[in-house]
C-alpha positions as CSV (number, residue, x, y, z in Angstrom):
1,M,49.6,15.7,10.8
2,E,51.8,13.8,8.4
3,D,49.1,13.8,5.7
4,K,48.7,17.6,6.1
5,E,52.5,18.1,5.7
6,E,52.7,15.8,2.6
7,K,49.9,17.4,0.6
8,P,51.8,20.7,-0.1
9,K,54.8,18.6,-1.1
10,N,52.8,16.6,-3.7
11,D,51.2,19.8,-4.9
12,S,54.6,21.4,-5.4
13,V,55.8,18.3,-7.3
14,Q,52.7,18.4,-9.5
15,A,53.2,22.1,-10.2
16,N,56.9,21.5,-11.1
17,N,55.9,18.7,-13.4
18,S,53.2,20.9,-15.1
19,Q,55.8,23.7,-15.6
20,Q,58.2,21.2,-17.1
21,L,55.5,19.8,-19.4
22,G,54.6,23.4,-20.4
23,K,58.2,24.2,-21.3
24,K,58.5,21.0,-23.3
25,R,55.3,21.9,-25.2
26,K,56.6,25.4,-25.9
27,K,59.9,24.0,-27.3
28,Q,58.2,21.5,-29.7
29,K,58.4,22.7,-33.3
30,E,55.6,22.3,-35.7
31,V,56.2,19.2,-37.8
32,A,54.9,19.5,-41.4
33,I,56.1,16.5,-43.4
34,F,54.8,18.0,-46.6
35,G,55.9,21.6,-45.8
36,N,52.3,22.4,-44.9
37,Y,53.2,24.8,-42.1
38,R,50.2,26.7,-40.7
39,N,51.9,30.1,-40.5
40,Y,54.3,29.6,-43.4
41,Y,54.0,33.2,-44.8
42,T,55.0,34.7,-41.4
43,Y,58.1,32.5,-41.5
44,R,59.4,33.8,-44.7
45,I,58.2,37.4,-45.1
46,D,59.7,40.4,-43.3
47,Q,57.4,42.3,-41.1
48,G,56.0,45.6,-42.5
49,L,55.7,44.4,-46.1
50,E,52.3,44.7,-47.7
51,E,52.7,41.7,-49.9
52,D,55.0,38.7,-50.5
53,P,58.1,40.1,-52.3
54,R,58.0,37.2,-54.8
55,I,55.0,39.0,-56.4
56,E,57.4,41.8,-57.4
57,V,59.2,39.7,-59.9
58,M,56.1,38.4,-61.6
59,K,54.7,40.0,-64.7
60,K,51.0,41.0,-65.2
61,E,51.1,39.6,-68.8
62,W,51.5,36.1,-67.4
63,F,48.2,36.3,-65.4
64,E,45.9,39.0,-66.8
65,G,42.9,37.3,-68.4
66,K,44.6,33.9,-68.0
67,N,43.7,30.6,-66.5
68,C,46.2,29.7,-63.8
69,L,47.2,27.0,-61.3
70,D,49.0,27.3,-58.0
71,I,50.5,24.0,-56.8
72,G,51.1,23.8,-53.1
73,C,49.1,27.0,-52.3
74,N,49.2,26.6,-48.5
75,S,46.9,29.2,-47.0
76,G,46.3,30.8,-50.4
77,L,47.7,34.3,-49.8
78,I,49.9,34.2,-53.0
79,T,47.0,32.8,-55.0
80,I,44.6,35.5,-53.9
81,T,47.1,38.3,-54.3
82,I,47.9,37.3,-57.9
83,A,44.2,37.1,-58.8
84,K,43.6,40.5,-57.2
85,K,46.7,42.3,-58.5
86,F,47.0,40.9,-62.0
87,G,43.4,40.1,-63.0
88,C,43.4,36.4,-63.7
89,E,40.4,35.0,-65.4
90,K,40.6,32.0,-63.1
91,I,43.1,30.7,-60.6
92,L,43.0,27.4,-58.8
93,G,45.1,26.7,-55.7
94,I,45.7,23.1,-54.7
95,D,47.3,21.7,-51.5
96,I,47.7,18.3,-49.9
97,D,46.5,19.5,-46.5
98,S,42.7,20.1,-46.0
99,A,43.4,22.4,-43.1
100,R,45.4,24.7,-45.3
101,I,42.6,24.7,-47.9
102,E,40.2,25.8,-45.1
103,D,42.7,28.6,-44.2
104,A,42.8,29.6,-47.9
105,Y,39.0,30.0,-48.1
106,W,39.0,31.9,-44.8
107,N,41.7,34.2,-46.2
108,L,39.7,34.7,-49.4
109,R,36.6,35.8,-47.4
110,R,38.7,38.0,-45.1
111,I,40.4,39.8,-48.1
112,V,37.1,40.3,-49.9
113,K,35.5,41.8,-46.8
114,S,38.5,44.0,-46.2
115,S,38.4,45.3,-49.8
116,E,34.7,46.0,-49.4
117,R,35.2,47.9,-46.2
118,K,37.8,50.1,-47.8
119,E,35.6,50.7,-50.8
120,H,32.7,51.7,-48.5
121,Q,35.0,54.1,-46.6
122,T,36.0,55.7,-49.8
123,V,32.4,56.1,-50.9
124,D,31.4,57.5,-47.5
125,K,34.2,60.1,-47.6
126,S,33.1,61.3,-51.1
127,K,29.6,61.6,-49.7
128,D,30.9,63.7,-46.8
129,S,32.8,66.1,-49.0
130,G,29.7,66.7,-51.2
131,T,27.2,67.2,-48.4
132,N,29.0,69.6,-46.0
133,G,29.6,66.8,-43.5
134,I,26.1,65.4,-43.5
135,T,26.2,61.6,-43.6
136,D,23.7,58.9,-44.0
137,P,22.0,57.6,-40.9
138,P,24.0,55.0,-38.9
139,E,21.7,52.1,-40.0
140,T,22.7,52.5,-43.6
141,T,26.5,52.8,-43.0
142,G,26.9,49.9,-40.6
143,Q,28.9,46.7,-40.8
144,V,30.0,45.7,-44.3
145,E,28.8,42.3,-45.4
146,S,29.7,40.4,-48.6
147,S,27.2,40.7,-51.4
148,A,27.0,39.4,-54.9
149,D,27.4,42.8,-56.5
150,S,30.1,44.2,-54.2
151,P,33.3,45.5,-55.8
152,A,35.5,42.7,-54.5
153,S,33.1,39.8,-54.7
154,Y,34.3,38.9,-58.2
155,L,37.2,37.2,-56.4
156,F,34.8,34.4,-55.4
157,D,34.3,33.6,-59.0
158,V,38.0,33.9,-59.9
159,V,39.7,32.1,-57.0
160,S,39.1,28.5,-55.9
161,F,40.9,26.0,-53.8
162,Q,41.0,22.2,-53.8
163,K,42.6,19.6,-51.5
164,D,44.6,17.1,-53.5
165,N,47.9,15.4,-54.0
166,F,49.2,16.8,-57.3
167,V,51.8,14.0,-57.8
168,L,49.8,11.0,-56.8
169,G,46.1,11.8,-56.7
170,W,45.4,14.8,-59.0
171,S,43.8,13.4,-62.1
172,M,44.4,15.3,-65.4
173,P,41.1,17.2,-66.0
174,G,40.5,16.0,-69.6
175,D,41.5,18.7,-72.1
176,K,41.9,21.3,-69.3
177,V,45.1,23.4,-69.8
178,Y,46.6,26.4,-68.1
179,D,48.3,29.5,-69.3
180,T,50.4,29.9,-66.1
181,I,51.4,27.4,-63.4
182,L,53.1,28.3,-60.2
183,C,55.1,25.9,-57.9
184,L,56.7,27.9,-55.1
185,S,58.9,26.2,-52.5
186,V,57.3,22.9,-53.1
187,T,59.9,20.8,-55.0
188,K,61.8,19.8,-51.8
189,W,58.8,18.3,-50.1
190,I,57.7,16.4,-53.2
191,H,61.3,15.2,-53.6
192,L,61.7,14.1,-50.0
193,N,58.3,12.3,-49.9
194,W,58.3,10.7,-53.4
195,G,61.9,10.7,-54.5
196,D,63.3,11.4,-58.0
197,E,60.3,9.7,-59.6
198,G,57.9,12.1,-57.8
199,L,59.9,15.1,-58.9
200,I,59.9,14.0,-62.6
201,T,56.1,13.3,-62.3
202,L,55.6,16.9,-61.0
203,F,57.6,18.4,-63.9
204,S,56.0,16.2,-66.5
205,K,52.4,16.9,-65.4
206,V,53.1,20.6,-65.4
207,W,54.4,20.5,-68.9
208,R,51.4,18.5,-70.1
209,L,49.0,20.9,-68.4
210,L,50.5,24.0,-69.9
211,K,49.3,25.5,-73.1
212,P,51.9,26.0,-75.9
213,G,53.7,29.2,-74.9
214,G,52.5,28.9,-71.3
215,V,54.8,29.8,-68.4
216,F,55.9,27.7,-65.4
217,I,57.0,29.7,-62.4
218,L,59.2,27.6,-60.2
219,E,60.9,28.3,-56.8
220,P,63.0,25.3,-55.9
221,Q,64.6,25.0,-52.5
222,P,68.4,24.6,-52.3
223,W,70.1,21.4,-51.3
224,K,71.0,22.8,-47.8
225,S,67.3,23.0,-47.1
226,Y,67.0,19.3,-47.8
227,I,69.7,18.6,-45.2
228,S,67.7,20.5,-42.6
229,N,64.5,18.5,-43.3
230,R,65.8,15.1,-44.2
231,Q,64.7,13.6,-40.9
232,V,61.1,15.0,-40.9
233,S,59.9,11.5,-41.5
234,E,61.2,8.0,-42.1
235,V,60.1,8.2,-45.7
236,A,61.9,11.5,-46.2
237,S,65.1,10.1,-44.6
238,T,65.1,7.1,-46.9
239,N,64.4,9.1,-50.0
240,Y,67.0,11.6,-49.1
241,K,69.7,8.9,-49.2
242,N,68.6,7.7,-52.6
243,L,68.2,10.9,-54.5
244,K,70.2,11.2,-57.7
245,I,68.8,14.5,-59.0
246,F,69.8,17.6,-57.1
247,P,68.4,21.1,-57.2
248,N,71.4,22.5,-59.2
249,Q,70.4,20.0,-62.0
250,F,66.7,21.0,-62.2
251,Q,67.2,23.5,-65.0
252,E,69.0,20.9,-67.1
253,V,66.3,18.3,-66.4
254,L,63.5,20.8,-67.3
255,L,65.0,21.8,-70.6
256,D,66.6,18.6,-71.8
257,K,64.4,15.9,-70.4
258,I,61.0,17.5,-69.9
259,G,61.0,19.8,-73.0
260,F,60.7,23.4,-71.8
261,R,62.2,25.6,-74.5
262,R,63.4,28.7,-72.5
263,I,64.3,29.6,-69.0
264,E,64.8,32.9,-67.2
265,N,66.0,33.6,-63.6
266,L,63.7,36.2,-62.1
267,S,65.2,36.4,-58.6
268,S,68.0,38.9,-59.2
269,S,65.7,41.8,-58.1
270,L,64.1,39.9,-55.3
271,S,64.2,41.4,-51.8
272,G,62.3,41.3,-48.5
273,S,62.5,37.6,-47.7
274,K,63.9,36.5,-44.4
275,T,67.3,35.0,-44.1
276,G,67.2,31.4,-45.3
277,F,64.5,32.1,-47.9
278,N,66.6,33.7,-50.6
279,R,65.8,31.2,-53.3
280,P,65.9,31.3,-57.1
281,I,62.7,32.0,-58.9
282,L,62.6,30.6,-62.4
283,A,60.2,31.2,-65.3
284,L,60.1,28.5,-68.0
285,W,58.2,28.6,-71.2
286,K,56.7,25.6,-73.0
């Protein structure tokens, strides 16, 4: 009899423990020591917007027919949008996290298929209007699949992604140079993981990789953002204490030490980012 009475008690204890563990799991925040958050774009963009508002401040002339590089591309949405909207000749997105590179290629395939689907729908509607409502048989207007000659498949030739560490591991590709290089909300993570030296390495590599007259588009995080993430790892905590270059000095460093000749703040007209993501966007010319 005692065994029968004790079983429900143990079951209830186990159930309570499971509930508590479940609550703890829910409360755990995603830890991304390099800023490689899985759903980064949902964190920083207001719902209902068709594209990242940072795209609004960028000029077509910086990308159209140009060879471009996106440092810290995350899941590739900015990279792909720029290629599609501005007509890059080539654009390479690199990220330190192989999982984010997989996400980027998944997004590329998804966006190409979505564009194809819309194109087919437009063609089907034009057919309907010209045939008094008579459409092709269902077997010829079924599921859209990617094909080499589809309207959006050109993006597969334009956009590519690569897993690499730009500061430590990314080797300079010979005489390869770029017209435009982007580095959006990445400087803090490089700074916290590799200190002042890592930051200067980033800026110096970008300068060497740019063609004369090329543009560097930089979105640095403010110092208060460092404070929020200084304990993301032991390395970050140690580097944070030893930093001697601060975000409000970046422009001076880029102009006087690195050698950029001109700078423009693009963010005055920026809107649509969530609270906490209102950051300066700078364009610098070599």
